N, C-alpha and C positions, 0 to 999 in steps of 0.2 A: 714591320716592310718598314725598310729606313729611307728619308727623307728621300737621298738621292732619289732611288728603287720610284720612287713613288712619284719626282718629276722624269724618272726615266720612261714610267712605260707607255710604251704607246698607245695613246689611244685610238679606236679599231679606225678609224679616219687622218690619218697621222702617222706623216712616216721618220724614223730618227733623222734625216737630213734634214726635216722642219723644222724638229725639235732641237735640233742644235745652231740652223740660221735663229732663234726666234732668243734663246742665249747672246747668240751673239750679237744680236740686236741692240742688247740688255745693255751689254758690254758697252756697248758704241755712244747709246744713248746717257747712260751710266756719264763714260768716260767726258762725254761733252754739257756734264752740272744738268741733268734730267734729275728730279727726284725720283724713288720709284712710284712711287702714287701716278707720276705724269706718265710714270713710262707703263704701269701697269692701266692706266686708260684707253692712252695711247692702244691698247690694245687691243683693249673695249672697244673705242669706235671704231676698231681695222673689222670687228665684225659687227658691228651695226647690219649689217644684211643677215644676221642670225648661219654664218652658215660654217657655222661649228656649233656641236653637240655643248651641250655643259660640261662632259666629260674628259673634250677635249680641253675645251678652255683653259680644264682645274688640271689637268698637263701642262698647255703652257705657261697657265700663271705661276705654278711651281718650277719650272726650269727658268722660269725668267728670273726669277724669286730667287731663286741659288744662284745665278749667273753675279747677282745683279750682288749681291750682299758678296761675293766673294768663296762662301760657301765651296763653290764647286766649278771644274770652266767647263767651258761649254763643248769640249773636247769629252769633260768625264763625264758631262750629263749621254753625250752619243756616245760610247763610246758604252755608258752601263743598257741604255737606251738598247744595244743588239743585242749585247748580251741577254737583257729580259725575252726581245724578239727572239734568242736563241733556244736560252728556255722553252721558253710558252710550243713551240716549235713541234705536232707532233713526231 
């Protein structure tokens, strides 16, 4: 499985729109001068209440990292998410 597919695979409790929003936010923080570690720490802080599963956090972390590093745009991640979701439908 490619890195993009792994990052775009929607975990049970996530939507492609949520993954897209996280990727967009990563770019905004990057453009404001935050480091990747700071952005990842912020994501962990958002989940302080433990509402996300480990799989959901991993998916978001991968999407955030891909977008932050410029390896994939938020749009590419969202389109791949939709494609993966549609392929997995019965």
